[in-house]
VOBA-1610 file (N, C-alpha, C; in pm, whole numbers, padded with zeros to 5 digits, always signed):
BEGIN
Unk-01786+03682-00359Unk-01694+03626-00261Unk-01644+03488-00306Unk-01739+03404-00356Unk-01698+03271-00402Unk-01602+03282-00520Unk-01629+03377-00610Unk-01540+03398-00724Unk-01401+03441-00679Unk-01396+03530-00582Unk-01268+03577-00530Unk-01193+03464-00462Unk-01266+03381-00387Unk-01201+03269-00319Unk-01147+03168-00419Unk-01223+03144-00528Unk-01173+03051-00631Unk-01048+03107-00698Unk-01049+03237-00725Unk-00932+03300-00788Unk-00811+03294-00695Unk-00834+03320-00566Unk-00724+03313-00469Unk-00669+03172-00460Unk-00760+03073-00460Unk-00717+02933-00452Unk-00637+02894-00576Unk-00682+02937-00694Unk-00612+02906-00818Unk-00472+02967-00817Unk-00463+03094-00777Unk-00333+03161-00771Unk-00241+03091-00672Unk-00297+03054-00555Unk-00218+02985-00453Unk-00163+02854-00506Unk-00244+02781-00583Unk-00198+02652-00635Unk-00089+02669-00741Unk-00103+02772-00824Unk+00002+02799-00922Unk+00132+02839-00853Unk+00122+02921-00748Unk+00240+02957-00671Unk+00301+02834-00606Unk+00215+02743-00558Unk+00264+02621-00495Unk+00344+02538-00594Unk+00290+02519-00716Unk+00361+02439-00814Unk+00495+02502-00850Unk+00498+02635-00860Unk+00622+02703-00898Unk+00715+02724-00778Unk+00674+02673-00662Unk+00753+02679-00538Unk+00779+02823-00495Unk+00679+02909-00514Unk+00692+03049-00476Unk+00587+03089-00374Unk+00514+02992-00318Unk+00413+03028-00219Unk+00482+03061-00086Unk+00427+03155-00009Unk+00486+03184+00122Unk+00457+03071+00219Unk+00561+03018+00282Unk+00546+02909+00379Unk+00586+02957+00518Unk+00526+02897+00618Unk+00558+02927+00758Unk+00591+02795+00827Unk+00711+02739+00799Unk+00743+02606+00853Unk+00763+02607+01004Unk+00716+02500+01066Unk+00729+02483+01212Unk+00766+02338+01239Unk+00836+02312+01350Unk+00862+02173+01388Unk+00729+02102+01417Unk+00709+01984+01359Unk+00584+01911+01375Unk+00610+01769+01422Unk+00532+01725+01519Unk+00525+01584+01557Unk+00427+01520+01458Unk+00476+01432+01370Unk+00394+01380+01261Unk+00278+01297+01315Unk+00303+01216+01418Unk+00194+01135+01476Unk+00081+01223+01527Unk+00118+01328+01598Unk+00016+01419+01654Unk-00056+01493+01542Unk+00020+01532+01439Unk-00040+01604+01327Unk-00143+01516+01256Unk-00109+01391+01230Unk-00202+01301+01161Unk-00327+01277+01246Unk-00307+01260+01376Unk-00422+01238+01464Unk-00516+01357+01464Unk-00458+01479+01462Unk-00543+01599+01464Unk-00613+01622+01331Unk-00557+01565+01222Unk-00615+01585+01088Unk-00720+01481+01053Unk-00727+01373+01130Unk-00811+01259+01093Unk-00958+01297+01077Unk-01012+01369+01174Unk-01155+01403+01170Unk-01185+01497+01053Unk-01094+01593+01030Unk-01113+01688+00920Unk-01115+01615+00785Unk-01022+01522+00765Unk-01016+01447+00639Unk-01141+01360+00623Unk-01181+01293+00731Unk-01298+01205+00724Unk-01424+01284+00687Unk-01442+01400+00749Unk-01560+01483+00718Unk-01559+01528+00573Unk-01440+01555+00519Unk-01429+01603+00382Unk-01460+01495+00280Unk-01441+01368+00316Unk-01457+01259+00221Unk-01595+01195+00225Unk-01665+01208+00335Unk-01797+01147+00345Unk-01792+01007+00403Unk-01910+00949+00420Unk-01922+00822+00494Unk-01885+00699+00412Unk-01878+00712+00280Unk-01849+00593+00199Unk-01700+00558+00198Unk-01617+00649+00249Unk-01473+00625+00253Unk-01430+00603+00398Unk-01364+00492+00423Unk-01311+00461+00556Unk-01169+00514+00565Unk-01145+00606+00658Unk-01013+00669+00672Unk-00941+00610+00792Unk-00817+00570+00772Unk-00735+00518+00882Unk-00603+00594+00885Unk-00571+00650+01002Unk-00444+00719+01022Unk-00354+00627+01104Unk-00233+00604+01057Unk-00142+00512+01124Unk-00011+00585+01152Unk+00018+00607+01279Unk+00144+00670+01317Unk+00255+00567+01329Unk+00375+00615+01359Unk+00491+00526+01375Unk+00548+00544+01514Unk+00583+00433+01578Unk+00647+00440+01709Unk+00781+00513+01694Unk+00803+00613+01778Unk+00928+00688+01771Unk+00942+00773+01647Unk+00830+00816+01591Unk+00834+00897+01469Unk+00913+01025+01491Unk+00999+01056+01395Unk+01078+01178+01405Unk+00992+01301+01379Unk+01042+01417+01420Unk+00978+01543+01386Unk+01020+01586+01245Unk+00937+01665+01182Unk+00971+01730+01056Unk+00954+01880+01074Unk+01000+01957+00977Unk+00976+02101+00978Unk+00897+02135+00852Unk+00772+02173+00869Unk+00685+02201+00754Unk+00576+02299+00795Unk+00516+02362+00696Unk+00403+02452+00720Unk+00280+02365+00747Unk+00224+02370+00870Unk+00113+02279+00902Unk-00011+02301+00817Unk-00042+02427+00782Unk-00161+02453+00701Unk-00146+02397+00560Unk-00029+02417+00500Unk-00007+02366+00365Unk+00006+02214+00364Unk+00061+02157+00471Unk+00070+02011+00479Unk-00071+01951+00489Unk-00158+02016+00566Unk-00295+01967+00576Unk-00366+01979+00441Unk-00341+02089+00369Unk-00400+02105+00235Unk-00348+01997+00141Unk-00221+01964+00154Unk-00161+01858+00072Unk-00231+01725+00097Unk-00248+01689+00224Unk-00317+01564+00257Unk-00461+01564+00205Unk-00526+01680+00217Unk-00665+01689+00171Unk-00672+01673+00018Unk-00579+01735-00055Unk-00575+01718-00201Unk-00561+01571-00239Unk-00470+01502-00171Unk-00449+01360-00200Unk-00571+01278-00161Unk-00633+01313-00049Unk-00751+01239-00004Unk-00868+01257-00102Unk-00887+01377-00153Unk-00997+01402-00247Unk-00971+01329-00379Unk-00846+01329-00426Unk-00813+01250-00545Unk-00845+01103-00523Unk-00810+01054-00404Unk-00837+00913-00372Unk-00987+00886-00369Unk-01063+00976-00310Unk-01208+00960-00305Unk-01267+00951-00446Unk-01218+01037-00536Unk-01270+01038-00673Unk-01237+00908-00747Unk-01131+00840-00702Unk-01094+00713-00764Unk-01169+00595-00701Unk-01245+00623-00595Unk-01322+00517-00526Unk-01470+00554-00531Unk-01526+00554-00651Unk-01663+00600-00670Unk-01765+00517-00593Unk-01734+00391-00566Unk-01825+00304-00491Unk-01782+00285-00346Unk-01698+00376-00298Unk-01649+00365-00161Unk-01519+00288-00156Unk-01455+00291-00041Unk-01328+00221-00026Unk-01257+00265+00100Unk-01128+00240+00103Unk-01049+00269+00222Unk-00930+00359+00186Unk-00909+00461+00268Unk-00795+00550+00254Unk-00708+00533+00378Unk-00581+00505+00357Unk-00487+00489+00468Unk-00379+00594+00458Unk-00360+00668+00566Unk-00253+00768+00574Unk-00161+00725+00687Unk-00037+00696+00655Unk+00055+00643+00757Unk+00189+00712+00746Unk+00262+00709+00856Unk+00394+00772+00861Unk+00497+00669+00907Unk+00617+00683+00853Unk+00727+00595+00895Unk+00859+00669+00879Unk+00958+00628+00956Unk+01092+00685+00944Unk+01174+00603+00844Unk+01252+00671+00761Unk+01343+00595+00673Unk+01478+00667+00665Unk+01581+00589+00633Unk+01711+00647+00601Unk+01739+00617+00454Unk+01752+00721+00373Unk+01781+00705+00230Unk+01933+00699+00213Unk+01983+00580+00178Unk+02127+00566+00161Unk+02169+00600+00018Unk+02298+00588-00009Unk+02350+00627-00140Unk+02291+00542-00252Unk+02271+00412-00226Unk+02215+00325-00329Unk+02073+00368-00365Unk+01992+00399-00262Unk+01855+00442-00287Unk+01853+00572-00367Unk+01945+00663-00331Unk+01947+00794-00397Unk+01997+00785-00541Unk+02079+00685-00571Unk+02119+00666-00710Unk+01999+00626-00796Unk+01910+00548-00737Unk+01788+00507-00809Unk+01683+00618-00809Unk+01693+00709-00712Unk+01598+00821-00700Unk+01678+00950-00687Unk+01734+00999-00798Unk+01828+01112-00792Unk+01767+01242-00741Unk+01634+01251-00735Unk+01572+01373-00682Unk+01593+01386-00531Unk+01632+01275-00466Unk+01643+01270-00320Unk+01789+01271-00279Unk+01821+01347-00173Unk+01956+01346-00117Unk+01961+01244-00004Unk+02078+01188+00017Unk+02093+01090+00125Unk+02063+01156+00259Unk+01997+01082+00348Unk+01967+01136+00480Unk+01845+01071+00541Unk+01800+01128+00652Unk+01687+01075+00727Unk+01559+01150+00689Unk+01452+01075+00668Unk+01325+01131+00625Unk+01210+01067+00703Unk+01103+01144+00716Unk+00974+01087+00755Unk+00892+01075+00628Unk+00840+00955+00601Unk+00760+00932+00482Unk+00613+00925+00521Unk+00531+01008+00461Unk+00387+01002+00480Unk+00328+00937+00355Unk+00264+00822+00374Unk+00208+00746+00262Unk+00056+00761+00262Unk+00001+00797+00149Unk-00144+00809+00132Unk-00186+00704+00030Unk-00257+00601+00076Unk-00292+00487-00010Unk-00443+00472-00020Unk-00490+00437-00141Unk-00634+00414-00159Unk-00657+00279-00226Unk-00781+00236-00222Unk-00820+00110-00285Unk-00899+00137-00414Unk-00864+00246-00479Unk-00941+00290-00596Unk-00902+00223-00725Unk-00937+00289-00835Unk-00923+00229-00967Unk-00780+00230-01020Unk-00692+00310-00958Unk-00554+00317-01005Unk-00539+00398-01132Unk-00413+00415-01175Unk-00384+00497-01294Unk-00300+00418-01393Unk-00332+00426-01521Unk-00246+00364-01622Unk-00117+00444-01637Unk-00012+00384-01694Unk+00118+00453-01703Unk+00112+00587-01773Unk+00030+00602-01879Unk+00027+00729-01951Unk-00029+00841-01865Unk-00123+00809-01777Unk-00176+00909-01683Unk-00075+00935-01572Unk-00014+00828-01520Unk+00083+00840-01411Unk+00199+00931-01449Unk+00244+00922-01573Unk+00359+01002-01618Unk+00331+01152-01622Unk+00203+01189-01626Unk+00167+01332-01634Unk+00099+01383-01507Unk+00095+01300-01402Unk+00011+01331-01286Unk+00045+01463-01219Unk+00173+01503-01217Unk+00213+01624-01145Unk+00209+01748-01233Unk+00172+01736-01360Unk+00172+01851-01448Unk+00053+01943-01420Unk+00076+02075-01415Unk-00035+02168-01393Unk-00141+02155-01501Unk-00266+02158-01458Unk-00386+02155-01545Unk-00410+02019-01611Unk-00325+01918-01581Unk-00353+01785-01633Unk-00458+01720-01543Unk-00568+01676-01600Unk-00673+01612-01521Unk-00748+01512-01608Unk-00794+01406-01544Unk-00879+01309-01613Unk-01025+01329-01577Unk-01053+01431-01496Unk-01190+01456-01452Unk-01268+01532-01559Unk-01399+01521-01552Unk-01484+01591-01647Unk-01473+01741-01627Unk-01506+01816-01732Unk-01502+01962-01727Unk-01589+02012-01611Unk-01531+02103-01531Unk-01605+02157-01417Unk-01588+02078-01290Unk-01510+01968-01295Unk-01493+01884-01176Unk-01348+01882-01129Unk-01275+01987-01156Unk-01137+01994-01108Unk-01053+02082-01199Unk-00948+02142-01139Unk-00860+02232-01214Unk-00739+02161-01269Unk-00711+02040-01220Unk-00587+01974-01258Unk-00467+02028-01184Unk-00489+02098-01073Unk-00378+02157-00999Unk-00354+02091-00864Unk-00437+01994-00825Unk-00422+01933-00693Unk-00288+01867-00673Unk-00248+01775-00764Unk-00122+01704-00749Unk-00002+01795-00777Unk-00018+01892-00868Unk+00093+01984-00893Unk+00117+02072-00770Unk+00012+02104-00696Unk+00027+02180-00573Unk+00100+02096-00468Unk+00065+01968-00460Unk+00134+01876-00369Unk+00283+01872-00404Unk+00312+01856-00532Unk+00451+01847-00579Unk+00530+01973-00540Unk+00474+02090-00569Unk+00544+02215-00540Unk+00569+02234-00392Unk+00468+02204-00309Unk+00484+02221-00164Unk+00593+02129-00110Unk+00591+02002-00151Unk+00689+01906-00099Unk+00830+01946-00142Unk+00847+01985-00268Unk+00978+02027-00316Unk+01026+02153-00244Unk+00934+02247-00222Unk+00971+02371-00153Unk+01008+02343-00008Unk+00957+02234+00047Unk+00986+02196+00186Unk+01111+02109+00195Unk+01183+02092+00084Unk+01306+02016+00085Unk+01287+01866+00072Unk+01168+01824+00029Unk+01138+01682+00023Unk+01122+01629-00118Unk+01055+01515-00127Unk+01038+01445-00253Unk+00905+01372-00249Unk+00843+01353-00365Unk+00714+01284-00370Unk+00715+01184-00486Unk+00660+01065-00461Unk+00653+00961-00563Unk+00513+00900-00563Unk+00470+00854-00681Unk+00340+00788-00693Unk+00361+00646-00744Unk+00294+00552-00676Unk+00290+00413-00720Unk+00144+00380-00750Unk+00118+00329-00868Unk-00022+00300-00902Unk-00029+00193-01011Unk-00130+00108-00999Unk-00161+00010-01101Unk-00312+00007-01120Unk-00353-00007-01243Unk-00496-00010-01273Unk-00561-00127-01198Unk-00667-00095-01125Unk-00740-00197-01050Unk-00682-00229-00915Unk-00567-00170-00881Unk-00502-00203-00754Unk-00477-00080-00666Unk-00535+00033-00700Unk-00522+00150-00615Unk-00394+00229-00638Unk-00377+00331-00556Unk-00265+00426-00570Unk-00205+00456-00434Unk-00074+00471-00430Unk-00004+00517-00310Unk+00082+00636-00347Unk+00067+00745-00274Unk+00153+00862-00288Unk+00242+00868-00165Unk+00373+00874-00188Unk+00469+00881-00078Unk+00535+01018-00075Unk+00521+01084+00039Unk+00581+01216+00059Unk+00699+01201+00154Unk+00819+01235+00106Unk+00940+01229+00186Unk+00971+01370+00237Unk+00972+01387+00368Unk+01005+01517+00426Unk+01125+01500+00520Unk+01226+01589+00510Unk+01349+01571+00590Unk+01321+01573+00740Unk+01398+01491+00810Unk+01387+01490+00957Unk+01433+01624+01011Unk+01359+01673+01111Unk+01395+01797+01180Unk+01494+01760+01290Unk+01617+01809+01280Unk+01723+01762+01370Unk+01754+01858+01485Unk+01710+01983+01473Unk+01735+02074+01585Unk+01647+02036+01703Unk+01695+02066+01823Unk+01623+02026+01943Unk+01488+02097+01951Unk+01382+02019+01972Unk+01248+02076+01986Unk+01229+02127+02128Unk+01185+02251+02139Unk+01166+02311+02271Unk+01039+02256+02334Unk+01051+02202+02455Unk+00934+02150+02524Unk+00834+02261+02549Unk+00708+02233+02524Unk+00603+02332+02550Unk+00595+02437+02443Unk+00665+02418+02330Unk+00668+02518+02223Unk+00528+02545+02170Unk+00450+02438+02148Unk+00316+02456+02094Unk+00225+02527+02193Unk+00239+02490+02320Unk+00152+02550+02422Unk+00180+02699+02435Unk+00311+02736+02420Unk+00345+02876+02439Unk+00292+02965+02328Unk+00257+02905+02214Unk+00209+02986+02102Unk+00058+03003+02101Unk-00011+02940+02197Unk-00157+02942+02192Unk-00214+03082+02210Unk-00143+03166+02289Unk-00196+03299+02314Unk-00149+03403+02214Unk-00078+03359+02108Unk-00025+03453+02010Unk-00136+03536+01947Unk-00110+03665+01937Unk-00203+03749+01867Unk-00299+03827+01955Unk-00299+03800+02085Unk-00389+03872+02173Unk-00334+04010+02206Unk-00424+04106+02225Unk-00384+04241+02261Unk-00325+04244+02401Unk-00240+04342+02422Unk-00178+04358+02553Unk-00203+04501+02603Unk-00295+04513+02698Unk-00320+04638+02771Unk-00349+04758+02680Unk-00463+04751+02613Unk-00517+04870+02548Unk-00453+04915+02421Unk-00382+04829+02350Unk-00321+04870+02223Unk-00432+04909+02124Unk-00406+05015+02048Unk-00505+05070+01955Unk-00455+05061+01812Unk-00542+05017+01722Unk-00508+05000+01581Unk-00602+05085+01497Unk-00546+05160+01403Unk-00624+05237+01306Unk-00626+05159+01175Unk-00746+05122+01131Unk-00763+05043+01009Unk-00812+05136+00897Unk-00738+05137+00785Unk-00775+05221+00671Unk-00801+05129+00551Unk-00926+05121+00510Unk-00967+05031+00401Unk-01090+05090+00334Unk-01082+05109+00201Unk-01192+05176+00131Unk-01312+05084+00108Unk-01293+04951+00113Unk-01404+04860+00096Unk-01474+04838+00230Unk-01599+04881+00240Unk-01667+04885+00369Unk-01680+04748+00434Unk-01717+04645+00357Unk-01736+04513+00416Unk-01606+04460+00474Unk-01496+04478+00402Unk-01368+04431+00452Unk-01325+04511+00574Unk-01349+04641+00573Unk-01314+04723+00689Unk-01391+04678+00812Unk-01520+04650+00795Unk-01602+04603+00908Unk-01552+04469+00961Unk-01513+04379+00868Unk-01461+04248+00909Unk-01333+04265+00991Unk-01242+04351+00943Unk-01115+04371+01013Unk-01137+04432+01151Unk-01227+04528+01159Unk-01255+04591+01288Unk-01313+04489+01386Unk-01407+04408+01339Unk-01466+04305+01427Unk-01363+04203+01470Unk-01278+04160+01376Unk-01177+04060+01408Unk-01078+04112+01512Unk-01037+04237+01496Unk-00941+04296+01590Unk-01004+04318+01728Unk-01131+04358+01729Unk-01200+04370+01859Unk-01205+04235+01929Unk-01228+04130+01850Unk-01232+03996+01906Unk-01099+03954+01966Unk-00991+04012+01920Unk-00858+03983+01975Unk-00821+04076+02090Unk-00913+04164+02127Unk-00892+04249+02243Unk-00831+04385+02214Unk-00816+04422+02088Unk-00758+04552+02055Unk-00864+04662+02056Unk-00822+04784+02086Unk-00904+04902+02062Unk-00888+04936+01913Unk-00995+04969+01844Unk-00985+04989+01700Unk-01053+05118+01656Unk-00997+05177+01550Unk-01054+05293+01482Unk-01056+05262+01334Unk-01158+05308+01263Unk-01169+05280+01120Unk-01175+05407+01039Unk-01117+05401+00919Unk-01123+05515+00826Unk-01139+05461+00685Unk-01226+05526+00602Unk-01250+05475+00466Unk-01147+05521+00364Unk-01063+05618+00399Unk-00962+05667+00305Unk-00851+05738+00382Unk-00746+05776+00310Unk-00627+05831+00374Unk-00653+05963+00445Unk-00733+06052+00384Unk-00757+06183+00445Unk-00826+06169+00581Unk-00922+06078+00590Unk-00990+06054+00718Unk-00892+05999+00820Unk-00802+05913+00776Unk-00702+05856+00867Unk-00608+05963+00920Unk-00563+06054+00831Unk-00473+06161+00875Unk-00540+06252+00977Unk-00670+06277+00958Unk-00743+06361+01054Unk-00744+06295+01192Unk-00759+06163+01195Unk-00757+06091+01323Unk-00617+06094+01384Unk-00515+06074+01301Unk-00377+06072+01351Unk-00334+06207+01409Unk-00391+06314+01357Unk-00354+06447+01405Unk-00417+06482+01540Unk-00506+06395+01589Unk-00562+06414+01723Unk-00461+06359+01823Unk-00371+06443+01864Unk-00255+06400+01942Unk-00286+06328+02071Unk-00401+06355+02131Unk-00432+06294+02261Unk-00475+06147+02247Unk-00507+06103+02128Unk-00557+05967+02106Unk-00440+05872+02083Unk-00435+05767+02160Unk-00328+05668+02145Unk-00354+05580+02022Unk-00252+05566+01937Unk-00259+05474+01822Unk-00123+05404+01812Unk-00123+05271+01826Unk+00001+05194+01824Unk+00037+05143+01685Unk-00065+05119+01602Unk-00039+05059+01471Unk-00136+05113+01368Unk-00083+05143+01249Unk-00166+05178+01134Unk-00170+05057+01041Unk-00290+05002+01017Unk-00311+04892+00924Unk-00382+04949+00802Unk-00312+04959+00689Unk-00370+05029+00574Unk-00357+04949+00445Unk-00461+04960+00363Unk-00457+04904+00228Unk-00354+04983+00147Unk-00291+04918+00049Unk-00192+04985-00034Unk-00260+05064-00147Unk-00354+05000-00216Unk-00418+05062-00332Unk-00554+05117-00291Unk-00565+05251-00288Unk-00691+05317-00250Unk-00713+05436-00341Unk-00839+05479-00358Unk-00865+05601-00435Unk-00798+05720-00368Unk-00747+05813-00447Unk-00681+05929-00389Unk-00541+05893-00343Unk-00510+05927-00220Unk-00377+05900-00165Unk-00356+05751-00144Unk-00241+05699-00185Unk-00212+05557-00169Unk-00179+05524-00024Unk-00184+05397+00007Unk-00149+05353+00141Unk-00005+05383+00176Unk+00086+05372+00078Unk+00228+05400+00106Unk+00249+05545+00140Unk+00186+05637+00066Unk+00199+05780+00096Unk+00137+05810+00232Unk+00024+05746+00262Unk-00036+05763+00394Unk+00061+05717+00502Unk+00128+05604+00479Unk+00224+05554+00576Unk+00336+05653+00602Unk+00387+05716+00496Unk+00494+05815+00512Unk+00448+05934+00596Unk+00331+05988+00559Unk+00281+06104+00633Unk+00245+06068+00777Unk+00191+05949+00794Unk+00152+05905+00929Unk+00273+05897+01021Unk+00385+05849+00968Unk+00503+05835+01053Unk+00573+05968+01076Unk+00546+06067+00993Unk+00593+06202+01023Unk+00514+06260+01141Unk+00383+06229+01144Unk+00299+06279+01253Unk+00328+06202+01383Unk+00346+06069+01370Unk+00369+05983+01487Unk+00487+05891+01456Unk+00608+05935+01481Unk+00728+05860+01444Unk+00738+05722+01510Unk+00679+05705+01627Unk+00692+05578+01699Unk+00585+05476+01660Unk+00491+05516+01578Unk+00381+05426+01542Unk+00428+05326+01437Unk+00384+05200+01451Unk+00415+05096+01353Unk+00315+05103+01237Unk+00358+05056+01118Unk+00271+05053+01001Unk+00275+04914+00939Unk+00158+04859+00912Unk+00146+04730+00843Unk+00057+04751+00721Unk+00107+04714+00603Unk+00032+04731+00479Unk-00041+04602+00442Unk-00150+04615+00366Unk-00222+04497+00318Unk-00263+04522+00174Unk-00269+04412+00097Unk-00304+04426-00044Unk-00353+04293-00099Unk-00442+04300-00197Unk-00483+04181-00270Unk-00382+04142-00376Unk-00290+04235-00410Unk-00183+04204-00504Unk-00072+04130-00433Unk+00007+04053-00508Unk+00120+03984-00448Unk+00228+04085-00412Unk+00321+04042-00326Unk+00432+04130-00289Unk+00511+04172-00413Unk+00540+04077-00502Unk+00615+04111-00622Unk+00544+04218-00704Unk+00411+04205-00714Unk+00335+04301-00794Unk+00343+04442-00736Unk+00319+04455-00606Unk+00316+04589-00547Unk+00455+04650-00544Unk+00560+04566-00532Unk+00696+04619-00533Unk+00736+04658-00675Unk+00713+04567-00772Unk+00756+04593-00909Unk+00680+04710-00971Unk+00556+04732-00928Unk+00479+04844-00981Unk+00504+04973-00906Unk+00596+04971-00811Unk+00635+05092-00740Unk+00537+05137-00633Unk+00443+05049-00595Unk+00345+05089-00494Unk+00399+05074-00352Unk+00504+04993-00337Unk+00558+04965-00204Unk+00704+04925-00220Unk+00789+04970-00128Unk+00929+04930-00132Unk+00943+04788-00078Unk+01043+04719-00128Unk+01071+04585-00078Unk+01117+04594+00067Unk+01080+04496+00147Unk+01122+04494+00287Unk+01019+04546+00385Unk+00916+04617+00336Unk+00811+04665+00424Unk+00712+04552+00456Unk+00649+04560+00573Unk+00554+04456+00615Unk+00430+04461+00526Unk+00396+04346+00466Unk+00279+04337+00379Unk+00197+04216+00416Unk+00069+04238+00441Unk-00026+04132+00473Unk-00109+04103+00349Unk-00111+03977+00307Unk-00176+03940+00181Unk-00324+03912+00201Unk-00409+03975+00119Unk-00552+03944+00118Unk-00575+03820+00031Unk-00678+03740+00058Unk-00775+03749+00167Unk-00711+03713+00300Unk-00760+03774+00408Unk-00696+03767+00539Unk-00782+03686+00635Unk-00725+03581+00692Unk-00796+03506+00796Unk-00766+03570+00930Unk-00849+03541+01030Unk-00828+03599+01162Unk-00697+03548+01222Unk-00661+03423+01195Unk-00536+03368+01248Unk-00416+03443+01191Unk-00417+03466+01059Unk-00309+03542+00996Unk-00304+03684+01052Unk-00420+03745+01064Unk-00429+03881+01114Unk-00370+03891+01254Unk-00408+03797+01340Unk-00361+03799+01479Unk-00208+03789+01486Unk-00153+03695+01409Unk-00008+03672+01415Unk+00069+03791+01359Unk+00025+03845+01245Unk+00099+03953+01181Unk+00087+04084+01259Unk-00028+04109+01319Unk-00043+04229+01403Unk+00052+04221+01521Unk+00057+04101+01582Unk+00145+04085+01699Unk+00291+04103+01660Unk+00329+04047+01543Unk+00466+04064+01495Unk+00497+04210+01466Unk+00401+04280+01406Unk+00424+04420+01370Unk+00440+04507+01494Unk+00361+04479+01596Unk+00373+04557+01720Unk+00505+04527+01791Unk+00549+04401+01779Unk+00684+04366+01821Unk+00703+04351+01969Unk+00819+04293+02007Unk+00848+04269+02148Unk+00865+04396+02230Unk+00909+04505+02162Unk+00925+04629+02237Unk+00792+04675+02296Unk+00682+04659+02216Unk+00551+04700+02264Unk+00509+04612+02382Unk+00539+04482+02373Unk+00504+04391+02480Unk+00568+04434+02610Unk+00700+04464+02603Unk+00773+04498+02723Unk+00722+04629+02782Unk+00687+04722+02696Unk+00645+04854+02743Unk+00511+04849+02815Unk+00420+04763+02770Unk+00285+04765+02826Unk+00255+04647+02917Unk+00350+04556+02940Unk+00319+04442+03025Unk+00359+04469+03169
//
């Protein structure tokens, strides 16, 4: 499991640098986001590092993926901790700025406009110019073998660029480092109560039943337990033939088929085709440890079909199941 998690993390970071990672951007109140992240960052750094979060009065909203933004802050915080071997102070602050034409001429990576800047500053050892010039390159690291992949800052760079922003590093040896993340201001009107309305996302509505088809027993058990925890009725099958036998029991209600793509014998895609012939109104959601590009390019799945990427967290599972069942199911059973 640890090996799989490390491989997944490595792949995710490479995708981040190449700006191909899947993002789920949402309008964010930066002050609230920093306040909610403070305890998590402090716990990750230990007691020798003093963490201070500083918001800005009237801070604008941004649109960013909250999970990836938190990972970005954590990457920067861990780098800062490693530069403060004897302890020190980490400051994370936000401010509003307007980048005018003069500023953008000096920083051509940035377009003129309004930005929220998140600054991550440490009191560590700083970086010499030769290190600073390579800081965002994948696999570049000054850490000892086994103490880092060299992908932390490249992941930060890819995420910020993919989010329409810009990132700069200021550092001097003996005087610490500041990383500035520029993220565009979110200008569309924020719906009041938007966050509160999403709290119940993913819960079952009046007896919905899901058939889970997964040949790996431990993963199948995890999915069944997770779905039961969300209030769904669940059925499990270790392979496609067992799933088809269940689907042919016409009296049993099944709203969604959740199936692995790559399985011994019949593939998940072929199972999906046959399943929808038996039950045309049933929804199908596929899952795979391979990337979407891989399963599409290898002919295992057509582009445009719903695909859930492994490893799967309960939060991801809840949201994607709810999306797959769709608003029509909500209206029918509410």
